[in-house]
C-alpha positions in Angstrom: 11.4 -2.0 -8.5 7.9 -3.5 -8.6 4.9 -2.1 -6.7 1.3 -3.1 -6.2 -1.4 -0.4 -5.8 -4.6 -1.5 -4.1 -7.7 0.7 -4.1 -11.3 0.1 -5.1 -11.2 3.5 -6.9 -9.6 3.4 -10.3 -9.1 7.2 -10.1 -7.2 6.9 -6.8 -5.1 4.0 -8.2 -4.2 6.4 -11.1 -3.2 9.2 -8.7 -1.0 6.8 -6.7 0.6 5.3 -9.8 1.3 8.9 -11.0 3.1 9.6 -7.7 5.0 6.3 -8.0 6.2 7.3 -11.4 7.6 10.6 -10.0 9.5 8.4 -7.6 10.9 6.4 -10.7 8.7 3.3 -9.9 7.0 2.4 -13.2 6.6 -1.4 -12.8 3.2 -1.3 -11.1 0.4 -3.8 -10.8 -3.1 -2.9 -9.6 -5.7 -4.6 -7.4 -9.3 -3.4 -6.7 -9.7 -5.0 -3.3 -7.9 -6.8 -0.5 -8.6 -10.3 -1.9 -7.1 -9.4 -5.2 -4.1 -7.9 -3.4 -3.4 -11.1 -1.4 -3.8 -13.2 -4.5 -1.4 -10.9 -6.4 1.2 -11.0 -3.7 0.9 -14.8 -3.6 1.8 -15.0 -7.3 4.4 -12.2 -7.8 7.2 -10.6 -5.9 6.7 -6.9 -5.0 9.1 -4.4 -3.5 6.3 -2.2 -2.2 2.5 -2.3 -1.7 0.3 0.7 -1.3 -3.0 -0.3 0.3 -6.4 1.4 0.8 -8.4 0.5 4.0 -12.0 0.5 2.9 -12.6 -1.8 0.0 -15.2 -4.5 -1.0 -14.5 -8.2 -0.6 -11.7 -7.8 1.9 -10.6 -4.7 3.8 -7.1 -3.4 3.4 -6.3 -4.2 7.1 -7.2 -7.8 6.5 -5.2 -7.9 3.3 -2.2 -6.6 5.2 -2.6 -9.5 7.7 -3.1 -11.9 4.8 0.1 -10.7 3.1 2.1 -11.0 6.3 0.6 -14.5 6.8 2.1 -15.4 3.5 5.5 -14.6 5.0 6.0 -11.5 2.7 8.1 -8.8 4.3 7.9 -6.0 1.7 6.9 -2.5 2.9 3.2 -1.9 2.9 2.0 1.7 3.1 -1.7 2.3 4.0 -3.1 5.1 1.9 -6.5 5.9 3.3 -9.0 8.4 4.7 -9.0 6.5 8.0 -7.3 9.1 10.1 -8.2 8.0 13.6 -5.2 7.3 15.8 -6.6 3.9 16.8 -6.9 2.9 13.1 -3.3 3.9 12.5 -2.0 1.9 15.4 -4.2 -1.1 14.3 -2.7 -0.9 10.8 0.9 -0.8 12.1 0.2 -3.7 14.5 -1.2 -5.7 11.5 2.0 -5.2 9.6 1.7 -2.0 7.7 5.0 -0.1 7.5 3.7 3.4 7.2 0.5 5.4 6.8 -0.6 8.2 4.5 -3.9 10.1 5.0 -6.0 10.9 1.9 -6.2 13.5 0.4 -2.5 13.9 0.1 -0.1 16.0 -1.9 2.0 14.0 -4.4 5.1 15.2 -2.7 3.9 13.6 0.6 3.5 10.2 -0.9 6.8 10.4 -2.8 8.5 11.4 0.5 6.9 8.5 2.4 7.7 6.0 -0.3 11.4 7.2 -0.3 11.6 6.9 3.5 10.0 3.5 3.6 12.2 2.1 0.8 15.4 3.6 2.4 14.5 2.0 5.7 13.8 -1.3 4.1 17.3 -1.4 2.6 18.9 -1.2 6.0 
């Protein structure tokens, strides 16, 4: 299983990668903004993307749209402080599969990842 963690904060990427490792996902690439994420997805196959919303160069919501425009169908989980209901709906309409609000407990992200991956198998 290969994942991409997208966040402009190196510390947050490390936290998310730690949670992924607890879910036995250890093949993880990183991107610091939405543009890097779209470029990475265009060059490699991922089973899962975890995407922040607020980043320089390209917002996470625009990166989700860009990834979907490439025809990629892997699950994308938004991991962000953007907790407004309208933002959540916007992310889901753009192609995000699920949403996690920061700060989160590691168990929460592991549960969401497991749910999303199980649903993707069906």
